[in-house]
C-alpha positions in Angstrom: -48.5 -19.2 27.7 -45.6 -21.2 29.2 -44.6 -22.4 25.7 -44.3 -18.7 24.5 -42.1 -17.9 27.5 -39.9 -21.0 27.2 -39.1 -20.6 23.4 -37.0 -17.3 23.8 -35.3 -18.8 26.8 -34.3 -21.8 24.8 -33.1 -19.7 21.9 -30.5 -17.9 23.9 -28.5 -21.0 25.0 -28.8 -22.4 21.4 -27.4 -19.2 19.9 -24.5 -19.2 22.4 -23.8 -22.8 21.7 -23.7 -22.1 17.9 -21.3 -19.2 18.5 -19.1 -21.4 20.7 -19.1 -24.1 18.0 -18.2 -21.6 15.3 -15.2 -20.3 17.4 -14.1 -23.9 18.0 -14.2 -24.6 14.3 -12.1 -21.5 13.5 -9.6 -22.5 16.2 -9.4 -26.0 14.9 -8.8 -24.7 11.3 -6.1 -22.4 12.6 -4.4 -25.2 14.4 -4.7 -27.5 11.5 -3.0 -25.1 9.1 -0.6 -23.4 11.5 2.4 -24.1 9.3 0.8 -22.0 6.4 0.2 -19.1 8.8 3.8 -19.2 10.1 5.0 -19.3 6.5 3.0 -16.1 5.5 3.7 -14.3 8.8 7.0 -12.7 7.6 5.2 -11.2 4.5 2.4 -9.8 6.7 4.9 -8.4 9.1 6.8 -6.8 6.3 3.8 -5.0 4.9 2.6 -4.0 8.3 6.0 -2.6 9.5 7.1 -1.0 6.2 3.8 -0.1 4.5 1.1 0.5 7.1 3.0 1.8 10.2 4.7 4.6 8.1 1.2 5.9 7.1 1.2 7.6 10.5 3.7 10.1 9.1 1.5 11.1 6.2 0.0 13.8 8.4 3.1 15.9 7.9 1.7 16.7 4.5 -0.9 18.8 6.3 1.7 20.4 8.7 4.8 22.5 8.7 7.1 19.8 9.9 9.8 20.9 12.3 12.2 18.2 13.3 12.8 19.4 16.9 9.0 19.4 17.5 8.4 16.1 15.9 5.3 15.0 13.9 2.8 15.5 16.7 3.7 19.0 17.8 4.4 20.5 14.4 1.7 23.1 13.5 -1.2 22.3 11.2 -1.4 24.2 7.9 -4.2 22.3 6.1 -3.8 22.2 2.3 -1.1 24.8 2.0 1.5 22.4 0.5 -0.9 21.0 -2.0 -1.9 24.5 -3.1 1.8 25.4 -3.4 2.5 22.4 -5.6 -0.4 23.0 -8.0 0.4 26.7 -8.2 4.1 26.0 -9.1 5.5 26.2 -12.6 6.7 22.5 -12.4 3.4 20.9 -11.4 1.8 20.2 -14.7 5.1 19.4 -16.4 5.7 16.8 -13.7 2.2 15.3 -14.1 2.5 15.4 -17.9 5.9 13.6 -17.9 4.8 11.0 -15.4 1.5 10.2 -17.1 3.1 10.3 -20.6 5.8 7.8 -19.7 3.3 5.5 -17.9 0.9 5.5 -20.8 3.6 5.0 -23.4 5.0 2.1 -21.2 1.5 0.6 -20.9 0.8 0.9 -24.6 4.1 -0.7 -25.7 5.0 -2.9 -22.7 1.7 -4.5 -21.8 0.9 -6.5 -25.0 4.5 -7.6 -25.8 4.6 -10.2 -22.9 1.3 -11.7 -24.2 2.7 -12.0 -27.7 5.9 -13.4 -26.4 4.2 -16.0 -24.3 2.0 -17.1 -27.2 4.9 -17.4 -29.6 6.9 -19.5 -27.1 3.9 -21.7 -26.4 3.7 -22.4 -30.2 7.4 -23.6 -30.3 7.6 -27.4 -30.6 11.4 -27.7 -30.0 11.8 -27.9 -26.2 15.5 -27.0 -26.3 14.9 -23.9 -28.5 12.0 -22.8 -26.2 14.2 -23.1 -23.1 16.9 -21.1 -24.8 14.4 -18.4 -25.8 13.1 -18.3 -22.2 16.6 -18.0 -20.7 17.6 -15.2 -23.1 14.4 -13.2 -22.5 14.3 -13.8 -18.7 18.0 -12.9 -18.1 17.8 -9.1 -18.5 15.3 -8.9 -15.6 18.0 -9.7 -13.1 20.2 -6.7 -14.2 20.2 -3.8 -11.8 19.1 -0.4 -12.9 22.7 0.9 -12.6 24.1 -1.9 -14.9 21.2 -1.4 -17.4 21.8 2.4 -17.7 25.5 1.8 -17.9 25.0 -0.6 -20.8 22.7 1.9 -22.5 25.3 4.7 -22.2 28.0 2.5 -23.6 25.9 1.3 -26.6 24.4 4.8 -27.3 27.5 6.9 -26.8 27.8 9.5 -29.6 31.5 8.9 -29.8 32.0 5.2 -29.8 28.6 3.6 -29.1 27.7 0.7 -31.3 24.4 2.2 -32.5 26.0 5.5 -33.5 28.8 3.6 -35.2 26.2 1.9 -37.4 24.5 5.3 -38.1 27.8 6.8 -39.2 28.6 3.8 -41.3 25.3 4.3 -43.3 26.1 8.0 -43.7 24.2 9.5 -40.8 25.2 11.9 -38.1 25.8 10.7 -34.5 22.9 11.2 -32.1 23.4 12.3 -28.5 20.5 10.1 -27.2 21.0 11.0 -23.5 21.3 14.7 -24.2 18.2 15.2 -26.3 14.9 15.4 -24.3 12.9 14.0 -27.1 14.6 10.6 -26.9 14.1 10.1 -23.1 10.7 8.5 -23.1 11.6 6.2 -26.0 14.8 5.1 -24.4 13.1 4.5 -21.0 10.2 2.5 -22.4 12.1 0.4 -24.9 14.8 -0.5 -22.3 12.1 -1.4 -19.8 10.4 -3.7 -22.4 13.7 -5.4 -23.2 14.4 -5.9 -19.5 11.0 -7.1 -18.3 9.1 -8.6 -21.2 10.4 -12.1 -20.7 9.8 -12.0 -17.0 6.3 -10.6 -17.4 5.5 -13.4 -19.8 5.9 -16.1 -17.1 2.4 -15.6 -15.7 0.9 -15.8 -19.2 2.9 -19.0 -19.8 1.4 -20.4 -16.6 -2.1 -19.4 -17.8 -1.5 -21.1 -21.2 -0.4 -24.3 -19.5 -3.8 -24.5 -17.8 -5.8 -24.4 -21.1 -7.6 -27.7 -21.8 -5.8 -29.3 -24.7 -9.1 -30.9 -25.9 -10.2 -27.5 -27.1 -7.3 -27.4 -29.5 -8.0 -30.9 -30.6 -11.6 -30.1 -31.3 -10.5 -27.0 -33.2 -8.2 -29.1 -35.4 -11.1 -31.5 -36.1 -13.2 -28.4 -37.2 -10.4 -27.4 -39.6 -9.0 -24.4 -37.7 -5.4 -23.4 -38.4 -2.9 -22.0 -35.8 -4.0 -18.5 -36.2 -7.7 -19.3 -35.6 -6.8 -21.4 -32.6 -4.9 -18.4 -31.1 -7.8 -16.0 -31.9 -10.6 -18.2 -30.6 -9.0 -20.3 -27.9 -5.7 -18.9 -26.6 -6.5 -15.2 -26.4 -10.0 -15.7 -24.7 -8.3 -18.0 -22.2 -5.7 -15.3 -21.4 -8.2 -12.5 -21.0 -8.9 -12.9 -17.3 -5.2 -12.9 -16.5 -4.5 -10.0 -18.8 -7.4 -7.9 -17.4 -6.2 -8.4 -13.8 -2.6 -7.4 -14.8 -4.0 -4.4 -16.7 -5.9 -3.2 -13.6 -2.7 -3.5 -11.6 -0.7 -1.6 -14.2 -3.2 1.2 -14.4 -3.2 1.4 -10.6 0.5 2.3 -10.9 0.0 4.9 -13.6 1.6 7.7 -11.5 4.4 5.5 -10.2 7.3 5.7 -12.7 10.3 3.9 -11.4 12.6 6.3 -9.6 16.0 4.6 -10.0 16.3 4.3 -13.7 14.8 7.8 -14.3 17.2 9.3 -11.9 20.2 7.5 -13.5 19.2 8.5 -17.0 18.4 12.1 -16.0 20.7 15.1 -16.7 20.4 18.8 -17.1 19.9 18.5 -20.8 17.0 16.1 -20.8 15.4 17.3 -17.5 12.4 18.9 -19.2 11.3 15.4 -20.3 12.7 13.3 -17.6 11.6 15.1 -14.4 8.8 13.0 -12.9 7.0 13.1 -9.6 9.2 10.5 -7.9 12.5 12.4 -8.7 10.9 15.7 -7.8 9.9 14.3 -4.4 13.5 13.1 -3.9 15.1 16.4 -4.8 12.6 18.5 -2.8 12.3 16.2 0.2 15.7 14.7 0.8 18.0 17.1 -0.9 16.0 20.3 -0.2 14.8 19.1 3.3 11.2 20.2 2.4 9.7 17.2 4.1 6.1 18.4 4.4 6.0 19.7 0.8 7.4 16.5 -0.6 5.1 14.4 1.6 2.1 16.3 0.1 3.3 15.7 -3.5 3.8 12.0 -2.7 0.4 11.7 -1.1 -1.2 13.3 -4.1 0.6 10.8 -6.3 -0.6 7.8 -4.2 -4.2 9.0 -4.1 -4.4 9.3 -7.8 -3.1 5.7 -8.1 -5.6 4.5 -5.6 -8.6 6.1 -7.3 -7.4 4.9 -10.7 -7.2 1.3 -9.3 -10.7 1.5 -7.8 -12.2 3.0 -10.9 -10.6 0.6 -13.4 -11.5 -2.4 -11.3 -15.1 -1.2 -11.0 -15.3 -0.7 -14.8 -13.7 -4.1 -15.5 -16.3 -5.8 -13.2 -19.1 -4.2 -15.1 -17.8 -4.9 -18.6 -16.1 -8.3 -18.3 -17.1 -9.6 -14.8 -13.3 -9.8 -14.0 -11.6 -7.8 -11.3 -9.3 -7.9 -8.3 -12.2 -8.2 -5.8 
């Protein structure tokens, strides 16, 4: 009888001692790596201050925001602004343009960095490889303003280099920036030119981690370069490519604002008006803060659910995911 009473009484101090020891281990680990936590603290502070704290203001999407009353005292209106957006003439055109540009960009821009990384990895001349890397990386550091200015100069119907070539071969000049049909092509191809080299860096890092003995064994088996790429290089790149694909699909509704806005004009607006530019014109220029917040919230929710869905599908199919 006494043993049965004593065992629970002994279990409580033992559990408390284990908990205290666990806290001590965590504290020691924290003190041991305090430099790393200090190093990452500015990044955490940035995301907390500029990405999480502003989420408090999302509630104005469900209110008629009045500046003098503030966010808290503005009246609730429920889903009024969402209904107004979906009932508007522009809603489906905005969604179509945004999704169309994103899918086009994904289809063209996603595989090119992989191909570029593989081709650079196959180069044996170190000097030539560094030259190619520099040439392909450099456009990434151009601002959107400079890039669009260059495009306007090269594609000008009067004295642009491309139109001069078209005229030389007997064609008629094309007003690329005035014709809505050219907008998506110009946007996507210029994005590929600007970012393909930079995006290939992560694939180059993945290629550097491939065990060279696999290639040596393939040579012994009589495999040529093409078969080594198909059976060794591409499978080794798949986990990295899948993770980046998930991230890209998670930004399906997030077409870059700056370049679209700079390329946009009244003649191509039918194809160039996307959700981000619409939120800008309605929210900042039109002072319709609640309505623009509702449109922006819808955009973010679609991205969120796309990210969750694609990650879940990837985990089931390939056992690779973000978490």
